KOLTOR-519628 format. One record per atom (N, C-alpha, C): z, y, x; residue number from 1; atom name; residue in one letter. Coordinates in steps of 0.001 Angstrom, whole numbers, plus 500000, padded with zeros to 6 digits. Example, Ala and Ser with C-alpha at 12.3 -4.5 7.8 and 13.67 -1.06 7.14 Angstrom:
2
507800; 494310; 513190; 1; N; A
507800; 495500; 512300; 1; CA; A
507800; 496700; 513200; 1; C; A
507080; 497750; 512850; 2; N; S
507140; 498940; 513670; 2; CA; S
507870; 500030; 512900; 2; C; S
REM end
This chain:
90
653655; 703205; 757105; 1; N; M
652904; 704475; 757948; 1; CA; M
654507; 705494; 758191; 1; C; M
653959; 705838; 759897; 2; N; T
654911; 706707; 759880; 2; CA; T
655514; 708214; 759563; 2; C; T
656465; 708621; 759609; 3; N; S
656287; 710066; 759063; 3; CA; S
656360; 710820; 760331; 3; C; S
656245; 712004; 760260; 4; N; L
656142; 713250; 761357; 4; CA; L
657753; 713241; 761361; 4; C; L
657958; 713559; 762862; 5; N; P
659691; 714317; 763119; 5; CA; P
660043; 715379; 762433; 5; C; P
660975; 715381; 762131; 6; N; T
661294; 716753; 761405; 6; CA; T
662473; 717635; 762607; 6; C; T
662834; 717235; 763668; 7; N; N
663602; 718066; 764555; 7; CA; N
662683; 718656; 765139; 7; C; N
662733; 719912; 765622; 8; N; P
661863; 720543; 766415; 8; CA; P
661667; 720412; 767710; 8; C; P
662747; 719905; 768371; 9; N; K
662558; 719224; 769770; 9; CA; K
661649; 718324; 769871; 9; C; K
661980; 717201; 768794; 10; N; T
661108; 716277; 768600; 10; CA; T
659826; 716457; 768400; 10; C; T
659520; 717323; 767458; 11; N; W
657974; 717599; 767221; 11; CA; W
657414; 718197; 768429; 11; C; W
658322; 719363; 769242; 12; N; I
657418; 719509; 770659; 12; CA; I
656654; 718364; 771565; 12; C; I
658079; 717457; 771492; 13; N; I
657760; 716417; 772331; 13; CA; I
656381; 715513; 771489; 13; C; I
656774; 715137; 770283; 14; N; F
655779; 714370; 769703; 14; CA; F
654416; 714981; 769983; 14; C; F
654238; 716371; 769904; 15; N; V
652590; 717131; 769900; 15; CA; V
652526; 717214; 771241; 15; C; V
653256; 717186; 772277; 16; N; G
652755; 717031; 773840; 16; CA; G
652567; 715806; 773912; 16; C; G
653385; 714642; 773521; 17; N; S
652411; 713170; 773790; 17; CA; S
651470; 713134; 773463; 17; C; S
651174; 713509; 771988; 18; N; M
649562; 713298; 771405; 18; CA; M
648759; 714151; 772369; 18; C; M
649047; 715063; 772673; 19; N; A
648026; 715836; 773506; 19; CA; A
647709; 715251; 774831; 19; C; A
648874; 714689; 775557; 20; N; K
648606; 714138; 776781; 20; CA; K
647620; 712692; 776307; 20; C; K
647502; 711936; 775175; 21; N; I
647034; 710818; 774924; 21; CA; I
645517; 711229; 774864; 21; C; I
645242; 712365; 773804; 22; N; K
644120; 713126; 773704; 22; CA; K
643213; 713288; 774892; 22; C; K
643688; 714135; 776024; 23; N; Y
643238; 714377; 776966; 23; CA; Y
642987; 713063; 777899; 23; C; Y
643925; 711900; 777688; 24; N; F
643680; 710573; 778646; 24; CA; F
642349; 710068; 778349; 24; C; F
641919; 710114; 777012; 25; N; F
640879; 709004; 776272; 25; CA; F
639763; 710339; 776291; 25; C; F
639780; 711741; 776911; 26; N; L
638971; 712528; 776666; 26; CA; L
638439; 712438; 778335; 26; C; L
639097; 711971; 779043; 27; N; D
639123; 711976; 780686; 27; CA; D
638366; 710885; 780924; 27; C; D
638906; 709798; 780155; 28; N; L
637985; 708474; 780333; 28; CA; L
636317; 708412; 779724; 28; C; L
636630; 709223; 778671; 29; N; W
635102; 709166; 778130; 29; CA; W
634357; 709962; 778940; 29; C; W
634476; 711050; 779279; 30; N; Y
633841; 711820; 780540; 30; CA; Y
633378; 710983; 781750; 30; C; Y
634624; 710204; 782268; 31; N; K
634143; 709376; 783087; 31; CA; K
633574; 708532; 783308; 31; C; K
633195; 707633; 781831; 32; N; Y
632087; 707030; 781380; 32; CA; Y
630825; 707249; 781060; 32; C; Y
631185; 708536; 780789; 33; N; K
629292; 708994; 780672; 33; CA; K
629039; 709429; 781686; 33; C; K
629516; 710067; 782749; 34; N; S
629328; 710142; 783945; 34; CA; S
628941; 709071; 785145; 34; C; S
629692; 707926; 784543; 35; N; W
628790; 706611; 785125; 35; CA; W
627822; 706178; 784719; 35; C; W
627606; 706230; 783392; 36; N; R
626540; 705885; 782588; 36; CA; R
625054; 706637; 782926; 36; C; R
625425; 707784; 783544; 37; N; F
624435; 708686; 783922; 37; CA; F
624142; 708562; 785550; 37; C; F
624904; 708277; 786138; 38; N; E
624672; 707598; 787459; 38; CA; E
623839; 706549; 787874; 38; C; E
624403; 705500; 786623; 39; N; R
623676; 704309; 786423; 39; CA; R
622090; 704103; 786094; 39; C; R
622088; 705234; 785104; 40; N; K
620411; 705355; 784763; 40; CA; K
619824; 706245; 785944; 40; C; K
620590; 706742; 786384; 41; N; C
619599; 707537; 787787; 41; CA; C
619260; 706282; 788595; 41; C; C
620157; 705426; 788888; 42; N; I
619687; 704323; 790089; 42; CA; I
618941; 703371; 789451; 42; C; I
618982; 703058; 787978; 43; N; K
617856; 702480; 787563; 43; CA; K
616614; 702768; 787511; 43; C; K
616373; 703968; 787337; 44; N; H
614832; 704815; 786930; 44; CA; H
614500; 705494; 787970; 44; C; H
615378; 706253; 789056; 45; N; L
615123; 706804; 790134; 45; CA; L
615609; 705922; 791383; 45; C; L
616128; 704918; 791418; 46; N; G
616179; 704107; 792468; 46; CA; G
617290; 704944; 793043; 46; C; G
618088; 705952; 793061; 47; N; M
618949; 706849; 793591; 47; CA; M
620009; 707191; 793079; 47; C; M
621231; 707182; 793650; 48; N; K
622471; 708113; 793089; 48; CA; K
621978; 709933; 792688; 48; C; K
622398; 710378; 791747; 49; N; P
622287; 711680; 791776; 49; CA; P
623080; 712608; 792909; 49; C; P
621888; 713626; 793381; 50; N; Q
622511; 714319; 794580; 50; CA; Q
623545; 715285; 794061; 50; C; Q
624756; 715550; 795218; 51; N; K
625950; 716544; 794876; 51; CA; K
625532; 717259; 795960; 51; C; K
625666; 718633; 795434; 52; N; M
625812; 720018; 796412; 52; CA; M
627208; 720487; 796133; 52; C; M
627336; 720768; 797809; 53; N; Y
628556; 721630; 797938; 53; CA; Y
628362; 723209; 798222; 53; C; Y
628809; 723976; 797470; 54; N; V
628393; 725550; 797384; 54; CA; V
630248; 725939; 798029; 54; C; V
630003; 727171; 798674; 55; N; T
631009; 728126; 798514; 55; CA; T
631414; 728714; 797537; 55; C; T
632952; 729208; 797043; 56; N; K
633138; 729693; 796000; 56; CA; K
632420; 730949; 795566; 56; C; K
631711; 731568; 796744; 57; N; E
630679; 733073; 796317; 57; CA; E
629458; 732234; 795905; 57; C; E
628788; 731033; 796512; 58; N; Q
627531; 731107; 796157; 58; CA; Q
627715; 730381; 794473; 58; C; Q
628684; 729973; 794270; 59; N; Y
629107; 729518; 792714; 59; CA; Y
629115; 730530; 792039; 59; C; Y
629586; 731359; 792414; 60; N; D
629843; 732654; 791393; 60; CA; D
628381; 733246; 791449; 60; C; D
627633; 733328; 792504; 61; N; A
626539; 733999; 792291; 61; CA; A
625522; 732908; 791637; 61; C; A
625677; 731561; 791244; 62; N; L
624853; 731100; 790628; 62; CA; L
625423; 730869; 788959; 62; C; L
626723; 731181; 789033; 63; N; V
626855; 731025; 787544; 63; CA; V
626832; 732726; 786913; 63; C; V
626408; 733587; 787884; 64; N; E
626351; 735059; 787402; 64; CA; E
624716; 735061; 786990; 64; C; E
623672; 734117; 788026; 65; N; A
622387; 734438; 787742; 65; CA; A
621819; 733510; 786562; 65; C; A
622925; 732431; 786118; 66; N; I
622428; 731665; 785020; 66; CA; I
622718; 732263; 783476; 66; C; I
623722; 732924; 783512; 67; N; N
624663; 734047; 782371; 67; CA; N
623381; 735176; 782090; 67; C; N
622971; 735703; 783167; 68; N; K
622254; 736735; 783087; 68; CA; K
621029; 736600; 782429; 68; C; K
620442; 737449; 781525; 69; N; P
619220; 737003; 780858; 69; CA; P
618301; 737379; 781557; 69; C; P
617056; 736457; 781288; 70; N; P
615753; 736538; 782261; 70; CA; P
615090; 737747; 781695; 70; C; P
614192; 738481; 782472; 71; N; D
613440; 739761; 782377; 71; CA; D
612222; 739307; 781286; 71; C; D
612321; 740250; 780239; 72; N; P
611270; 740022; 779094; 72; CA; P
609789; 739681; 779926; 72; C; P
609375; 740583; 780692; 73; N; K
607709; 740458; 781266; 73; CA; K
607680; 739114; 781660; 73; C; K
608663; 738483; 782362; 74; N; V
608594; 737047; 782844; 74; CA; V
608777; 736107; 781645; 74; C; V
609298; 736259; 780672; 75; N; V
609285; 735243; 779344; 75; CA; V
608104; 735208; 779063; 75; C; V
607628; 736767; 778555; 76; N; E
606144; 736735; 778023; 76; CA; E
605103; 736062; 778837; 76; C; E
605303; 736142; 780048; 77; N; R
604049; 735479; 781349; 77; CA; R
604176; 733926; 780764; 77; C; R
605590; 733322; 780752; 78; N; F
605842; 731939; 780565; 78; CA; F
605394; 731417; 779395; 78; C; F
605447; 732231; 778263; 79; N; K
605201; 731663; 776856; 79; CA; K
603658; 731831; 777001; 79; C; K
602995; 732764; 777773; 80; N; E
601278; 732544; 777648; 80; CA; E
600479; 731605; 778395; 80; C; E
601550; 731102; 779472; 81; N; I
601344; 730078; 780320; 81; CA; I
601472; 728703; 779484; 81; C; I
602685; 728821; 778747; 82; N; M
602812; 727633; 778020; 82; CA; M
601721; 727332; 776822; 82; C; M
601071; 728471; 776303; 83; N; N
600209; 728256; 775198; 83; CA; N
599024; 728027; 775738; 83; C; N
598173; 728528; 776878; 84; N; R
597169; 728009; 777519; 84; CA; R
596951; 726588; 777069; 84; C; R
595381; 726361; 776819; 85; N; K
594723; 725158; 776982; 85; CA; K
595197; 724232; 778162; 85; C; K
595396; 722904; 778213; 86; N; A
595641; 722041; 779567; 86; CA; A
594220; 721522; 779779; 86; C; A
593960; 721567; 781303; 87; N; P
592446; 721002; 781846; 87; CA; P
592122; 720092; 780913; 87; C; P
592751; 718727; 780888; 88; N; W
592673; 717686; 780216; 88; CA; W
592340; 717519; 778626; 88; C; W
592409; 718738; 777954; 89; N; E
592506; 718898; 776570; 89; CA; E
591157; 719689; 776062; 89; C; E
589961; 719137; 776667; 90; N; D
588510; 719526; 776213; 90; CA; D
587893; 718600; 775353; 90; C; D
REM end
């Protein structure tokens, strides 16, 4: 078993190299997950997932809309619709 370095400079290098290794594997994992998602889309939908290119202003507006809580009236109406009996449930 290897012991941890005792010299502070060596410790910084050791921690930095461990972080690089960690982020390398995280990046590899996310690329793999993205590849699997794309493969599933091709298999089930017959096409690759669509990519959207937006400007910075459009992106900021999207993020703001996502983070803003919905109107309580809309939420109540949605709950009513979801609790309604489906036409085929007779």
